[in-house]
Each structure stands twice: as structure tokens, then as C-alpha cells.
Kinemage of the C-alpha trace (Angstrom):
@kinemage 1
@onewidth
@group {chain A} dominant
@subgroup {mainchain}
@vectorlist {calphas} color= white
{ca unk a 1} P -26.357 -1.177 115.227
{ca unk a 2} L -29.222 -3.109 113.286
{ca unk a 3} L -31.372 -2.143 110.625
{ca unk a 4} L -34.324 0.909 111.825
{ca unk a 5} L -36.972 -2.119 111.168
{ca unk a 6} L -35.911 -3.617 114.215
{ca unk a 7} L -37.482 -0.563 116.176
{ca unk a 8} L -41.066 -1.324 114.671
{ca unk a 9} L -43.732 -1.167 117.081
{ca unk a 10} L -44.091 -4.857 118.350
{ca unk a 11} L -46.788 -3.581 120.746
{ca unk a 12} L -49.531 -3.455 118.455
{ca unk a 13} L -50.947 -6.905 117.844
{ca unk a 14} L -53.461 -8.478 116.106
{ca unk a 15} L -57.049 -7.902 117.069
{ca unk a 16} L -58.073 -10.998 119.039
{ca unk a 17} L -62.156 -10.152 119.780
{ca unk a 18} L -63.420 -12.495 117.444
{ca unk a 19} L -63.700 -16.268 117.598
{ca unk a 20} L -63.169 -16.411 114.122
{ca unk a 21} L -59.905 -14.586 113.659
{ca unk a 22} L -58.520 -16.291 117.277
{ca unk a 23} L -56.521 -19.322 115.807
{ca unk a 24} L -54.846 -16.562 113.125
{ca unk a 25} L -54.402 -13.754 115.526
{ca unk a 26} L -52.891 -16.440 118.023
{ca unk a 27} L -50.270 -17.154 115.247
{ca unk a 28} L -49.473 -13.646 114.511
{ca unk a 29} L -48.933 -12.706 118.449
{ca unk a 30} L -46.579 -15.458 118.101
{ca unk a 31} L -44.970 -14.157 115.153
{ca unk a 32} L -44.312 -10.721 116.804
{ca unk a 33} L -43.503 -11.908 119.933
{ca unk a 34} L -40.578 -14.113 118.630
{ca unk a 35} L -39.744 -11.129 115.966
{ca unk a 36} L -38.979 -8.947 119.391
{ca unk a 37} L -37.241 -11.696 120.997
{ca unk a 38} L -34.830 -12.057 117.415
{ca unk a 39} L -34.125 -8.479 117.444
{ca unk a 40} L -33.098 -8.371 121.322
{ca unk a 41} L -30.939 -11.489 120.951
{ca unk a 42} L -29.580 -9.911 117.276
{ca unk a 43} L -28.915 -6.580 119.299
{ca unk a 44} L -27.117 -8.106 122.600
{ca unk a 45} L -24.852 -10.377 120.219
{ca unk a 46} L -24.013 -7.511 118.575
{ca unk a 47} L -23.011 -5.420 121.818
{ca unk a 48} L -21.221 -8.245 122.928
{ca unk a 49} L -19.003 -8.381 119.759
{ca unk a 50} L -18.704 -4.666 120.032
{ca unk a 51} L -19.901 -4.232 116.321
{ca unk a 52} L -21.776 -0.921 115.130
{ca unk a 53} L -22.514 -1.858 111.669
{ca unk a 54} L -25.646 -3.561 110.415
{ca unk a 55} L -26.760 -7.145 110.828
{ca unk a 56} L -30.227 -7.800 108.253
{ca unk a 57} L -32.713 -10.061 109.891
{ca unk a 58} L -34.043 -12.192 107.024
{ca unk a 59} L -37.391 -14.228 107.127
{ca unk a 60} L -36.959 -17.889 105.690
{ca unk a 61} L -40.376 -18.266 104.272
{ca unk a 62} L -39.982 -22.137 103.570
{ca unk a 63} L -43.591 -23.530 103.729
{ca unk a 64} L -44.761 -20.629 105.406
{ca unk a 65} L -47.910 -19.263 103.794
{ca unk a 66} L -47.670 -15.624 102.591
{ca unk a 67} L -50.284 -14.375 105.030
{ca unk a 68} L -47.584 -14.881 107.711
{ca unk a 69} L -44.856 -13.549 105.811
{ca unk a 70} L -46.526 -10.507 105.285
{ca unk a 71} L -47.732 -9.710 108.651
{ca unk a 72} L -43.924 -10.313 109.854
{ca unk a 73} L -43.067 -7.604 106.751
{ca unk a 74} L -45.532 -5.401 108.806
{ca unk a 75} L -43.215 -5.746 111.830
{ca unk a 76} L -40.367 -4.593 109.876
{ca unk a 77} L -38.422 -7.901 108.462
{ca unk a 78} L -37.999 -6.388 105.337
{ca unk a 79} L -35.711 -9.387 103.818
{ca unk a 80} L -37.311 -12.519 102.450
{ca unk a 81} L -35.411 -15.852 101.944
{ca unk a 82} L -36.759 -18.522 99.835
{ca unk a 83} L -35.530 -21.992 99.268
{ca unk a 84} L -37.826 -23.561 96.456
{ca unk a 85} L -38.504 -22.020 93.160
{ca unk a 86} L -42.238 -23.524 92.332
{ca unk a 87} L -43.494 -22.831 95.984
{ca unk a 88} L -41.511 -19.201 95.523
{ca unk a 89} L -43.197 -18.662 92.210
{ca unk a 90} L -46.918 -19.669 93.997
{ca unk a 91} L -46.447 -17.032 96.853
{ca unk a 92} L -44.641 -14.438 94.952
{ca unk a 93} L -47.374 -12.305 93.864
{ca unk a 94} L -49.112 -11.931 97.227
{ca unk a 95} L -46.185 -10.674 99.145
{ca unk a 96} L -45.588 -7.283 100.268
{ca unk a 97} L -44.188 -5.540 97.265
{ca unk a 98} L -41.800 -3.718 99.935
{ca unk a 99} L -39.854 -6.820 100.466
{ca unk a 100} L -36.509 -7.769 98.947
{ca unk a 101} L -36.357 -11.058 98.051
{ca unk a 102} L -33.202 -13.425 98.530
{ca unk a 103} L -32.977 -17.038 97.023
{ca unk a 104} L -31.048 -19.440 99.373
{ca unk a 105} L -31.839 -23.045 98.648
{ca unk a 106} L -30.093 -25.104 96.080
{ca unk a 107} L -30.725 -23.820 92.549
{ca unk a 108} L -30.559 -26.020 89.597
{ca unk a 109} L -29.193 -24.170 86.546
{ca unk a 110} L -32.147 -24.898 84.562
{ca unk a 111} L -34.108 -23.063 86.908
{ca unk a 112} L -32.359 -19.732 87.181
{ca unk a 113} L -34.425 -18.109 84.460
{ca unk a 114} L -37.912 -18.570 86.306
{ca unk a 115} L -36.076 -15.836 89.524
{ca unk a 116} L -34.078 -13.915 87.352
{ca unk a 117} L -36.537 -10.988 87.420
{ca unk a 118} L -37.906 -11.740 90.892
{ca unk a 119} L -35.017 -11.702 93.200
{ca unk a 120} L -31.926 -9.128 93.893
{ca unk a 121} L -29.855 -11.921 95.614
{ca unk a 122} L -28.811 -15.631 95.403
{ca unk a 123} L -27.070 -16.973 97.939
{ca unk a 124} L -26.140 -20.708 96.774
{ca unk a 125} L -23.645 -20.067 94.034
{ca unk a 126} L -21.412 -22.899 94.394
{ca unk a 127} L -20.075 -23.584 90.510
{ca unk a 128} L -18.838 -21.967 87.236
{ca unk a 129} L -22.063 -23.472 85.696
{ca unk a 130} L -24.430 -22.046 87.957
{ca unk a 131} L -22.769 -18.771 87.761
{ca unk a 132} L -22.699 -18.332 84.098
{ca unk a 133} L -26.324 -19.190 83.729
{ca unk a 134} L -27.095 -16.183 86.372
{ca unk a 135} L -24.924 -13.763 84.545
{ca unk a 136} L -26.673 -14.825 81.250
{ca unk a 137} L -30.307 -14.853 82.303
{ca unk a 138} L -29.328 -11.237 84.300
{ca unk a 139} L -28.011 -9.620 81.437
{ca unk a 140} L -31.247 -10.783 79.223
{ca unk a 141} L -33.667 -9.047 81.275
{ca unk a 142} L -31.078 -6.158 81.630
{ca unk a 143} L -30.531 -6.165 85.395
{ca unk a 144} L -27.531 -7.088 87.648
{ca unk a 145} L -27.909 -10.037 90.175
{ca unk a 146} L -26.112 -9.954 93.256
{ca unk a 147} L -24.674 -13.238 93.910
{ca unk a 148} L -22.873 -15.155 97.315
{ca unk a 149} L -20.603 -18.393 97.046
{ca unk a 150} L -22.062 -20.789 98.832
{ca unk a 151} L -18.928 -22.422 100.975
{ca unk a 152} L -19.033 -25.864 102.301
{ca unk a 153} L -17.383 -24.805 105.493
{ca unk a 154} L -17.770 -28.868 107.624
{ca unk a 155} L -16.926 -30.224 104.188
{ca unk a 156} L -20.204 -32.405 104.595
{ca unk a 157} L -21.491 -34.734 101.463
{ca unk a 158} L -25.181 -33.957 102.398
{ca unk a 159} L -24.789 -30.043 101.735
{ca unk a 160} L -23.886 -28.080 98.756
{ca unk a 161} L -21.149 -25.690 98.453
{ca unk a 162} L -17.628 -25.327 97.199
{ca unk a 163} L -14.639 -26.569 99.332
{ca unk a 164} L -12.225 -24.320 100.633
{ca unk a 165} L -9.531 -25.017 98.442
{ca unk a 166} L -11.403 -24.596 95.303
{ca unk a 167} L -12.552 -20.964 96.049
{ca unk a 168} L -10.234 -19.068 94.789
{ca unk a 169} L -11.383 -20.381 91.089
{ca unk a 170} L -14.835 -19.767 91.480
{ca unk a 171} L -14.123 -16.451 93.248
{ca unk a 172} L -11.965 -15.337 90.389
{ca unk a 173} L -14.233 -16.836 87.671
{ca unk a 174} L -17.088 -14.693 89.411
{ca unk a 175} L -15.377 -11.562 88.939
{ca unk a 176} L -15.385 -11.948 85.478
{ca unk a 177} L -18.934 -11.672 85.013
{ca unk a 178} L -21.061 -8.481 84.368
{ca unk a 179} L -24.447 -9.615 85.047
{ca unk a 180} L -23.652 -11.636 88.556
{ca unk a 181} L -21.991 -9.771 90.969
{ca unk a 182} L -20.094 -11.390 93.629
{ca unk a 183} L -21.092 -9.815 97.018
{ca unk a 184} L -19.722 -12.178 99.342
{ca unk a 185} L -20.151 -15.737 101.003
{ca unk a 186} L -22.946 -18.158 102.254
{ca unk a 187} L -22.375 -21.104 104.823
{ca unk a 188} L -24.219 -23.687 106.861
{ca unk a 189} L -21.966 -24.915 109.457
{ca unk a 190} L -22.647 -28.166 110.964
{ca unk a 191} L -25.106 -28.697 113.842
{ca unk a 192} L -23.041 -27.839 117.286
{ca unk a 193} L -21.849 -30.714 119.248
{ca unk a 194} L -20.455 -30.773 122.472
{ca unk a 195} L -20.378 -27.223 123.356
{ca unk a 196} L -20.315 -25.289 119.927
{ca unk a 197} L -19.154 -25.415 116.302
{ca unk a 198} L -17.195 -21.886 116.866
{ca unk a 199} L -14.512 -23.171 114.759
{ca unk a 200} L -16.642 -23.049 111.445
{ca unk a 201} L -18.072 -19.846 112.699
{ca unk a 202} L -14.701 -18.234 113.278
{ca unk a 203} L -13.001 -19.756 109.521
{ca unk a 204} L -15.986 -18.253 107.502
{ca unk a 205} L -15.150 -14.725 109.219
{ca unk a 206} L -11.513 -15.152 108.190
{ca unk a 207} L -12.252 -16.374 104.908
{ca unk a 208} L -14.673 -13.552 104.426
{ca unk a 209} L -11.978 -10.993 106.185
{ca unk a 210} L -8.869 -12.719 103.729
{ca unk a 211} L -11.358 -11.966 100.729
{ca unk a 212} L -12.596 -8.423 101.577
{ca unk a 213} L -9.040 -7.370 101.570
{ca unk a 214} L -8.098 -8.813 98.279
{ca unk a 215} L -11.596 -7.685 96.339
{ca unk a 216} L -13.314 -4.823 96.311
{ca unk a 217} L -17.290 -5.076 96.656
{ca unk a 218} L -16.981 -8.267 98.866
{ca unk a 219} L -19.448 -6.819 101.665
{ca unk a 220} L -21.863 -9.824 102.688
{ca unk a 221} L -21.617 -12.478 105.076
{ca unk a 222} L -24.789 -14.745 105.522
{ca unk a 223} L -24.780 -16.888 108.144
{ca unk a 224} L -26.207 -18.630 111.183
{ca unk a 225} L -30.070 -19.823 111.550
{ca unk a 226} L -32.778 -20.323 114.071
{ca unk a 227} L -30.308 -22.417 116.134
{ca unk a 228} L -27.265 -20.513 115.645
{ca unk a 229} L -28.025 -17.108 114.921
{ca unk a 230} L -26.736 -15.072 117.649
{ca unk a 231} L -23.499 -17.122 117.607
{ca unk a 232} L -22.983 -16.020 113.902
{ca unk a 233} L -23.541 -12.598 114.596
{ca unk a 234} L -20.644 -13.002 117.023
{ca unk a 235} L -18.358 -13.830 114.058
{ca unk a 236} L -19.287 -11.323 111.817
{ca unk a 237} L -22.547 -12.743 110.249
{ca unk a 238} L -24.552 -9.853 108.451
{ca unk a 239} L -27.325 -11.451 107.269
{ca unk a 240} L -29.033 -14.203 109.589
{ca unk a 241} L -31.734 -16.320 107.937
{ca unk a 242} L -34.338 -17.080 110.563
{ca unk a 243} L -37.531 -19.670 110.045
{ca unk a 244} L -38.934 -21.320 112.483
{ca unk a 245} L -37.621 -19.393 115.480
{ca unk a 246} L -39.984 -16.616 113.874
{ca unk a 247} L -42.916 -18.206 112.420
{ca unk a 248} L -42.908 -21.423 114.666
{ca unk a 249} L -41.685 -25.110 114.186
{ca unk a 250} L -42.150 -26.794 110.756
{ca unk a 251} L -42.895 -30.175 109.436
{ca unk a 252} L -39.279 -30.193 108.078
{ca unk a 253} L -36.150 -30.172 109.631
{ca unk a 254} L -34.690 -26.596 108.788
{ca unk a 255} L -31.533 -26.695 107.503
């Protein structure tokens, strides 16, 4: 079902024998317990959906100290999601080098050059200008960067992403590039109201499946976060982006 990393030994918790390490160890224990719970929830959702493929658990690291991120990596979370370029650059050198890093936040074209050699995928492509810059910078460093097109599935003015009626043009353009390789789509459905937001997940799954039939290489659907990752798994997501459910509540409202 899920990746082998999900079967990590969650029983090996940090040493809590010294007062000096007490607070930090309590945080680590909380992360380990949360990780185990999230993995179990993903597996249950996959069983419910009758899925036998893989779902990758991404640790969203916004505002999280690198020590906690590396501890999560030691449990088996080998995929990190970065939201802010400046924060990412400040932590990059300290991260476990076995981790794969994706950039998932809004990205300005003039900042692409700072992350090109550090990430393997960018989830938030929503216009031709940004796709062009990623392609240019990737070619300059001799690599191919995987990209996802962000779809504004709820048509929310406060969120980035391309509208559904503009998707064909952007998909077609991205497939003309050689330094940026389109792998699929990312979406952040509106918060659930009055019982759920299944219609948005269902629509994204349909969009994803339609383009998979039309184009080779489409194999990634990134949707689902701390509040709704189980629901996303039911609708075909194969990357779930989890922050506060793994690391604990933070001072910002997780998007």
C-alpha cells in the first residue's frame, strides 16, 4: 500500500531521562506518535478506497526547526515540503541529505534561481511565465525539474492556481518544455462546510484521470493536508502534505 518507510519502528522514542532534554524529547515523542497515527489513517483510507498503489506522506516544514524535521525523517518521512524560499535556504544545509525536497508554496519567477539546484519538484506552477523560468533555470544547471500545475479548484480569489477553463493551455505549454517536466496536479480545496468538500476532491480526481489518459507522464496528484488528508486519499491523491498534524499546532493558519 504505502511506502516501506511507513513501517519504521515507531517504538524507538527519544531518551527522556534527563531534565535538560525533557522538553525537546516531549516534542519528539509527540511527533513519533503523530507519525504513527497518520500512517495508520492513510492505510485505513487506502483500504477503504480499495487502493493498492502508494501514497507519499510529505512533511510540511513551514516554521518547523530543522531538528524536528530531521527527527521526522529518522522515522521514515523522507519527503519534505517547503513553502518559503528564504526560510528554506536557511535550513537547507542542516537537513538530512536522504530527504527529497519539493517546493509547495507560491513562487515568484525571480526566486526560482535560488531553489533550482535544491528541489526535485515544484507543486505551485500556475502560469506560463513561471513554467518558462523553471525550464530556463533547470537547463542552466543541467537538470530536469518535475512540476505540478496548481489548480484553483474552488475558484477562490485568495488562492493561487489556474482555473479549470485555463488548464488546457497551460498543460499543453508545459509539455513543450525540456527542463521542466509536467507530472500532474496540485490543489487546495476550500475548507469543508456543512459536512464535507467531497465535490472538490472528486472533481480534481476526474481532472487528473482525464489528463492521464490524454498525456503520458502524468502520475502525480498532490492534495490533502492536515485537516483532510484521509479524504484526499479516498479520491486518488498520491501525495498528502501534512504539517500541523505531524509537528503540532503552529502560529499560522495552515493553508
